[in-house]
C-alpha positions in Angstrom: -3.3 59.3 -306.1 -2.3 63.0 -305.8 -5.5 63.7 -303.9 -4.9 60.8 -301.6 -1.3 61.9 -301.0 -2.5 65.4 -300.2 -5.1 64.1 -297.7 -2.5 61.9 -296.1 0.0 64.8 -295.7 -2.7 66.9 -294.1 -3.6 64.2 -291.7 0.0 63.7 -290.8 0.5 67.4 -290.1 -2.6 67.6 -288.0 -1.6 64.7 -285.9 2.1 65.8 -285.7 1.7 69.5 -284.8 -0.1 70.4 -281.6 -0.4 73.7 -279.7 -0.8 73.5 -275.9 -2.6 76.5 -274.5 -1.3 78.4 -271.4 -2.2 76.8 -268.0 -2.8 73.5 -269.7 -0.7 70.3 -269.8 -0.8 67.2 -272.0 0.4 63.7 -271.4 1.9 61.9 -274.5 1.9 58.1 -274.8 4.1 56.4 -277.3 2.8 53.0 -278.3 0.6 53.0 -275.2 3.3 53.9 -272.7 3.9 57.2 -271.0 6.4 59.2 -273.0 6.4 62.8 -271.7 4.3 65.7 -270.4 3.8 68.6 -272.8 4.1 72.2 -271.6 2.3 75.2 -273.2 3.5 76.0 -276.7 4.1 74.3 -280.1 4.9 70.5 -280.0 5.7 68.0 -282.7 4.5 64.4 -282.3 5.2 61.3 -284.3 2.1 60.5 -286.2 0.4 57.1 -285.5 3.0 56.5 -282.8 2.4 59.2 -280.2 -1.0 59.8 -278.7 -1.9 62.9 -276.9 -4.3 62.4 -274.0 -7.0 65.0 -273.1 -5.4 68.2 -271.7 -5.4 68.9 -268.0 -6.3 72.2 -266.5 -3.5 73.4 -264.2 -5.5 76.3 -262.7 -7.0 76.2 -259.2 -10.4 74.7 -259.4 -13.4 75.1 -257.2 -15.8 72.2 -256.7 -19.0 72.5 -254.6 -20.3 69.2 -253.4 -24.0 68.5 -252.6 -25.2 68.5 -249.0 -24.1 65.5 -247.0 -25.9 64.1 -243.9 -23.6 63.9 -240.9 -24.3 62.5 -237.4 -22.9 64.6 -234.6 -21.7 63.3 -231.2 -25.0 64.0 -229.6 -26.8 61.9 -232.3 -28.2 64.8 -234.3 -28.3 64.6 -238.1 -27.0 67.8 -239.8 -26.7 68.6 -243.5 -23.3 70.1 -244.5 -22.3 71.7 -247.8 -18.6 71.8 -248.6 -16.5 73.6 -251.1 -13.1 72.4 -252.1 -10.3 74.4 -253.8 -7.7 72.2 -255.4 -5.0 72.4 -258.2 -3.4 69.8 -260.4 0.4 69.9 -259.7 1.5 66.7 -261.4 -0.3 65.8 -264.7 1.3 62.4 -264.9 0.1 61.4 -261.4 -3.3 62.9 -261.9 -3.6 60.8 -265.1 -2.3 57.4 -264.0 -2.6 57.4 -260.1 -6.4 58.0 -260.0 -9.2 57.4 -262.5 -11.4 60.4 -261.6 -9.7 62.8 -259.2 -12.8 65.0 -258.8 -15.0 62.1 -257.7 -12.2 60.9 -255.5 -11.9 64.3 -253.8 -15.7 64.4 -253.2 -15.8 60.9 -251.6 -12.7 61.6 -249.5 -14.2 64.9 -248.3 -17.5 63.2 -247.3 -15.8 60.5 -245.3 -13.3 62.9 -243.6 -16.1 65.3 -242.8 -18.1 62.5 -241.1 -15.1 61.5 -239.1 -14.4 65.1 -238.0 -17.9 66.2 -237.2 -18.8 62.9 -235.6 -16.5 63.8 -232.7 -18.2 67.1 -232.1 -21.6 68.0 -230.7 -24.0 70.3 -232.5 -22.9 73.5 -230.7 -19.2 72.8 -231.3 -19.9 71.9 -235.0 -21.7 75.2 -235.5 -19.0 77.3 -233.8 -15.8 75.4 -234.9 -15.9 75.9 -238.6 -12.3 77.0 -238.8 -11.2 74.0 -236.8 -13.2 71.6 -239.1 -11.8 73.4 -242.2 -8.2 73.0 -241.0 -8.7 69.3 -240.2 -10.3 68.6 -243.6 -7.6 70.4 -245.5 -4.9 68.5 -243.7 -6.4 65.1 -244.4 -7.3 65.8 -248.0 -3.9 67.4 -248.8 -2.1 64.4 -247.4 -4.3 61.9 -249.2 -4.4 63.7 -252.6 -0.6 64.4 -252.7 0.2 61.1 -254.4 -2.5 61.9 -257.0 -0.7 65.0 -258.1 -3.3 67.3 -256.6 -2.9 69.9 -253.9 -5.9 70.9 -251.8 -5.4 74.6 -250.9 -8.7 75.2 -249.1 -11.8 73.6 -247.8 -14.8 75.6 -246.7 -18.1 74.6 -245.0 -20.7 76.5 -246.9 -23.6 75.6 -244.7 -24.5 73.5 -241.7 -28.2 73.0 -241.4 -29.6 71.2 -238.3 -33.1 69.7 -238.3 -36.0 72.1 -238.2 -37.0 71.1 -234.7 -33.5 71.8 -233.4 -33.6 75.2 -235.2 -36.8 76.1 -233.4 -35.4 75.1 -230.1 -32.2 77.1 -230.8 -34.2 80.1 -231.7 -36.3 79.9 -228.5 -33.1 79.5 -226.5 -31.4 82.5 -228.2 -34.6 84.6 -227.7 -34.7 83.7 -224.0 -31.0 84.6 -223.7 -31.5 87.9 -225.4 -34.5 88.7 -223.2 -32.4 87.9 -220.1 -29.6 90.1 -221.3 -32.0 92.9 -222.1 -33.6 92.6 -218.6 -30.1 92.7 -217.0 -29.0 95.7 -219.0 -32.3 97.5 -218.2 -31.8 96.8 -214.5 -28.2 97.9 -214.6 -29.3 101.1 -216.4 -32.0 101.8 -213.8 -29.5 101.2 -211.0 -26.9 103.5 -212.5 -29.5 106.1 -213.1 -30.7 106.0 -209.5 -27.1 106.1 -208.2 -26.3 109.1 -210.4 -29.6 110.8 -209.3 -28.9 110.2 -205.6 -25.3 111.4 -206.1 -26.5 114.5 -207.9 -29.0 115.3 -205.1 -26.4 114.7 -202.5 -24.0 117.0 -204.2 -26.7 119.6 -204.7 -27.7 119.5 -201.0 -24.0 119.8 -200.0 -23.5 122.8 -202.3 -26.8 124.4 -201.2 -25.8 123.9 -197.5 -22.4 125.3 -198.2 -24.0 128.3 -200.0 -26.5 128.9 -197.2 -23.7 128.7 -194.6 -21.5 131.2 -196.5 -24.5 133.5 -197.1 -25.3 133.4 -193.3 -21.7 134.1 -192.5 -21.6 137.0 -194.9 -24.9 138.4 -193.5 -23.7 138.0 -190.0 -20.4 139.7 -190.9 -22.3 142.5 -192.6 -24.7 143.0 -189.7 -21.7 142.9 -187.3 -19.8 145.5 -189.3 -23.0 147.7 -189.6 -23.6 147.5 -185.8 -20.0 148.3 -185.2 -20.1 151.3 -187.5 -23.3 152.6 -186.0 -22.1 152.0 -182.5 -18.8 153.7 -183.3 -20.6 156.6 -184.9 -22.9 157.0 -181.9 -20.1 157.0 -179.4 -18.0 159.2 -181.7 -20.9 161.8 -181.8 -21.3 161.6 -178.0 -25.1 162.0 -178.1 -27.0 163.4 -175.2 -29.8 161.7 -173.2 -32.3 164.1 -174.7 -31.4 163.0 -178.3 -31.6 159.4 -177.4 -35.0 159.9 -175.7 -36.3 161.6 -178.8 -35.2 158.8 -181.1 -36.7 156.3 -178.8 -40.1 157.9 -179.1 -39.9 158.1 -182.9 -39.4 154.3 -182.9 -42.5 153.4 -180.9 -45.1 153.9 -183.7 -43.3 151.3 -185.8 -44.3 148.7 -183.2 -48.0 149.2 -184.1 -47.4 149.4 -187.9 -49.6 147.0 -189.9 -53.3 146.4 -190.0 -53.1 143.0 -188.4 -51.6 144.2 -185.1 -54.3 144.1 -182.4 -52.0 144.4 -179.4 -48.7 146.2 -179.0 -46.4 146.6 -176.1 -45.2 149.8 -174.5 -42.1 149.2 -172.4 -41.9 150.8 -169.0 -39.0 153.0 -170.1 -41.6 155.2 -171.9 -42.0 157.2 -168.7 -38.3 157.8 -168.6 -38.4 158.9 -172.2 -41.3 161.2 -171.6 -39.4 162.7 -168.6 -36.5 163.3 -170.9 -38.8 165.1 -173.4 -40.2 167.1 -170.5 -36.7 168.1 -169.4 -36.0 169.2 -173.0 -39.1 171.3 -173.4 -39.1 172.5 -169.8 -41.4 172.0 -167.0 -45.0 171.3 -168.0 -47.4 174.0 -166.9 -50.8 173.3 -165.5 -52.5 174.7 -168.6 -50.5 172.5 -170.8 -51.2 169.5 -168.6 -54.9 170.2 -168.8 -54.6 170.6 -172.5 -52.8 167.3 -172.7 -55.5 165.6 -170.7 -58.2 167.1 -173.0 -56.2 165.7 -175.9 -56.2 162.2 -174.3 -52.6 162.0 -173.0 -51.7 161.2 -169.5 -48.2 161.1 -168.1 -47.4 157.5 -167.3 -46.1 156.6 -163.9 -43.2 154.1 -163.7 -44.2 150.9 -162.0 -43.3 150.5 -158.4 -40.9 147.8 -157.4 -39.7 146.9 -160.9 -37.9 148.9 -163.6 -38.0 146.2 -166.3 -41.8 145.6 -166.6 -44.1 146.6 -169.5 -47.6 147.8 -170.0 -50.1 146.9 -172.6 -52.6 149.3 -174.0 
C-alpha cells in the first residue's frame, strides 16, 4: 500500500506541476472546457481535472509552400513558390478557431495567389513582385486575424514560366541587348567623328592664326629692317660712287648656283660702269686694249629706253 501511495503521489505531482518554456503558451481545459492560457513559468494544475493541451510556439514561423501552378491573364501557366512569415498572437483562437492553421494558411495563400496573378499578364507578374506580395499579405492578414495569427510577410521565392516562354524571352532580351549595343556603338562613332572634326577645325583655326601672326611679325621685322637700313643710308649720305660699287658687287649673286643657265644684266650696268670709270679716272687707250684682251667691253646703253635689260 505504501508503494502504491508513493506512486500515486508522484503521478499527482507530475500532472499538477508544469513548467512552460519561454516563447511558448499552453491552453488548459477543465473538464473539457477552456479554462485559461498558461504563460511561461511554473504552473500548478488540478490533477485529473485540468488538461494541458500541446504547447504553441509564439515565435515568428517561416513556412515554404511547394510550387503552385497559376494561370496568368494571357493564358500562360507559371509555377510560383511562396514563403509565408506568420506568428501566433492568440493561443486560444489558434486552438479553437482553426483545426490546422498551417494548412489553412497554405490553402489560403494558394487561392489568393491565383486570384492576384490571374489578373496580370506574364510580364507584369515577373516585374510586380512587390505589388503581389503586398496584396497577398493584406488578404492573408485579414483572413487569419480571427484565427489568432498575424501574417507579417509574404514573399514570392520563384516564378517559373514554361520552357518555351523562357526561350522566347531570352531571344527577345538578346535581340534587345544587340539593338542597344548597336545604338551605343553608333552613338560612340558619331561622337568620335564630331570630336575629331571639332579638333581638326580648332587645329586649323589655331594654325591659321599662328601663320597670320608669324606673317605679321615677319612683315613688321622686314619693315623695321628696311626702315633702319634706309635711315642708315640716308644718314650716312652715300655718294653715287659708293652706290655704283655696291651695285656691281651684287651682280655676281644673280648667277650664283650651278643650275642657273641664264642670268639677266640690267641696262643700268652701263651707268654703274661709268660711275666706276669716274671713280678710277678716265680709261686710257692702253687700259682699254688691255680690257679688250681680257674679254671686257664697255656696254652701251640702249637707245630709246632706259629701263631695258640685256641677256648674256
